Residue, then its C-alpha position, 0 to 999 in steps of 0.5 A: m519524511t518526503d522532503g528528506a529533512l528527517p534523520a535516519a534515527t532508529v526507533w523501537v516500539v514495545d507493545d504486546d498488541r501486534a496491531v498497534r506495533f505494526v501500525l506505528t512501526t509502519a508509520l515511522r518507517d514511512a516517515g524515514y526512520v528505522a523502526e523495529g518492534f518488540d512484544n515485551a520488555a524482556a525481548t527489548l532488554d535482550a536486544l540492548a544486551g546484545g549491543a543495540l541501542p535505539d535513538l528513541l523508544f515507544t513503550d506501552v504500560r500494560m504488558p505481560g511480564d515487566d510492564g512499561l514503567a518497569l522497563l522505563q526505570t531499567l532503561k533510564a538507569a542504564h541510558p539516561q539520555l535515551p528519550v522514552i515515550v510511554m503509551s497507554a489506553y489508561t490515562d489515569i493519574a497514577s499511570t501518567a505521574g508514574a511515567f513522568r516520575g520515571g523520566a518519560h519524555e512524553f505520555l501518548s494516550k491511546p488511541f492516538d493519531l499516527d501523524d501525532a505519534v510521528e510528530l512526537a518522535r520528530r520532536a523527541l529526537p536529536v536535531p539532524e546535524a547531530r546524527v549525520d554519522v548514521a545517515p547511510a543507514v536510512a538508505a538501506a532501511d528504505a531499500s525495500p518498498q513499504l506500504i504507504g497510506d494515511t487514509p482511513a481505508m489504509r489504516a484499517l488495512f494496517r490494523a488488519i495486517g497487524r492482527l492477521a500476521q500472527a494467525p496461521l490462516s490462509v489469506r486472500i488479498s483482493g484488489e486491482t492490478g498495481t495496488g500493492k498486493e505483494l506488499v501486503a503479503n510481504a508485510l503479513h510475512r514480515e510481522s509473523p512468527r515466520a519472519q525468519g523464514p523465506f518469503v517466496a512470491l510467484n505470479t502464476a499468470a506469468i508462467p506458461a501453464e505447461l511449466l507452472e506445475s514444475e515451478l510450484f512443485g519442482h521436478e526430478a531429473g528426466a521427468f520430461t524433455g530438458a529436465t537434466k537435473r532436479h529442480i526445487g519448486r517454490f513450495e519447497q523453497a518457502h518451507g518454514g516461511t510464506l508462499f505468495l501466489d499472485e493472480i491465483g485466478d489464472m491457475p489451470l484447473p488440474l493444478q488447482t487440484r494439486l494445490l488443494r492437496v498441499l493446503a489440506e495435507g502439507e505434502f506433494f510429489r515433485v513432477g516425475g518423483r516418488e518421494l513424498i515431500h512434506v512442507d510447512v508453508r503459509v500460503v497467501t494468495a491474491t487476485h484482481q478477478d472475481l473468484e466467485a464468478l469463476v467458480a460459477q463458470g466452472r473455471f475455479r474449484a469451489d473447495l479450493l476457494h473455501r480453503l484460500d478464503m479463510v480471511r480476505l483483505w481488500l486493497p483500495p484502488l488509488r482513485e479511492r485514496l487520493d489523499d495518499i497521492a502526495r506522500l506516495a509521489a514524494t516517496f517515489l520521487a525521493a527514491a528516484a533521486v537517490r537512484l539517479d544521483m540527482a536533486p529530488r524533484r518537488l511537486s508544485s500544488a498545480a502538479l499535485q492537483a494534476l496527479r489527483r485528477h488522473a484516473w490511475p487505472g494502473n493504481v500505485r504502480e502507475l503513479e510510481n512509473v510516472c514519478w520516475r519519468l518526472a524525476a528523469l525528464a522534468a526540466a526544473e526541480v519543482v515539477s509543474a502540471d505540464d510536466v505531469q501531463a507530459a509524463l502521463e502521455r509518455g506512459g501511454r496513460g494520457r487522456a486517450g489512454a486513460a479513457a480507454d482503460g478506465p471511465p470516460a474522461w468526462d466521468r473522471a472530470l465530473a468526479a474530481w469536480a464533485r470531490e473538490r466542491l464537497a471538500e469546500g463544503g458546497s451544497d446543491l451540487h446536483a443542480e449546479a452539475r445539471e446546469r453545467l452539463d446542459a451548457v456544455l452539451l448545448e454549446a457543443a451541439l450548436a458548434a457542430t451544426g453551425g449554430h442551427r438551433g433546430e438541428a442542434a435540438a434534434r441531435l440532442g433529442l430535445g425540442r427546439n423550445t426546450l433548447t431555446r429555454k435552456l440557452g436563455p436570452g441573448r442567443r440567436s439562431 
């Protein structure tokens, strides 16, 4: 968990539903556990026969082959101390009674809340003191970045990834810069039948146009000046796995034609080569651009767009998932503490509110950078709102920087105020906001004109009587 209190326990999830398996293992990994998924009882028993043993196991009841209750019986016979949580959408008496009769630790009804499932895992596992011997494993498990989120948009994304990972379809990931598109691509690969193959990523916008063709398709020795030996391109490197092409909208038109042939035929020539290369690659693409608009402008091939756009996933910007900021920030602060070999920083409530008020034009990547600055520069273990503001300004994303890249500062402040009032159950917000807007504008205009009402009214585009009425009694010119 974000405060480091959870042990590095190993949790197995056995469910033939890929979406459920992916969502639950992701939530468990985010909570600090080492989670692994299995799609049937036989695969689980094979892993046990190989010497692996989890600290906790979730199993569905109804699965192809041996069902969850049969698996429970086998597990309890061989490992009576292993806690097993049985899951099922069928909460009938026979299922629940059979689960507990077989020795289940708990019964979890589907659909379930992920927070409830993680909390159930925490209660089922031994206390941390009994497991300090496996603590080093959690550092290794957490080394690769993971998607984190509890908001409805992120949970919907997790379910979509779980469903799509199995399908051999091209996927296009849309989202603003810094939202984590490569993490989505990696998750699609990791949960797919290609998981044992390579995952190769390339940002097409980061490679000069004259070198991009060689980077994608490779080249033969002597193909051009400086090509002293054969170079294997990203498509060949990704054979049997997944190739992630980020910022696909920046790809030059001639290369779009070559990419289209690879997607359609699975074959290409290296630059300067005569040997036809055959590859088996799943291509996942991402962009922050409007590809349909690029097609209309003649900058992107329509037929390539149709080929890439079999399935589309959308990553919400951070400003639309503010409730995820606390978990994200705690995760980044904990990672920074490990890397910097220091006590982890904790956010005060004021610091968290300061983070929630920021516009986050750089999205999750910007938040991660801010957290690293906080870990390195905050004076105390508990981070203050002033620390947050200083970290934002050091990153060039203070008030001026954010205003330049995103909505005006007053827009963001108004949005934050509206969200807070709505969360409190407030009503008649429009009238309240108009009243505050009038007050702020009038005060600013009077200050700018030395208190002269006529000039202030003219600057605001109001009549003097209107300004006087809005000011109310007690104010003199």
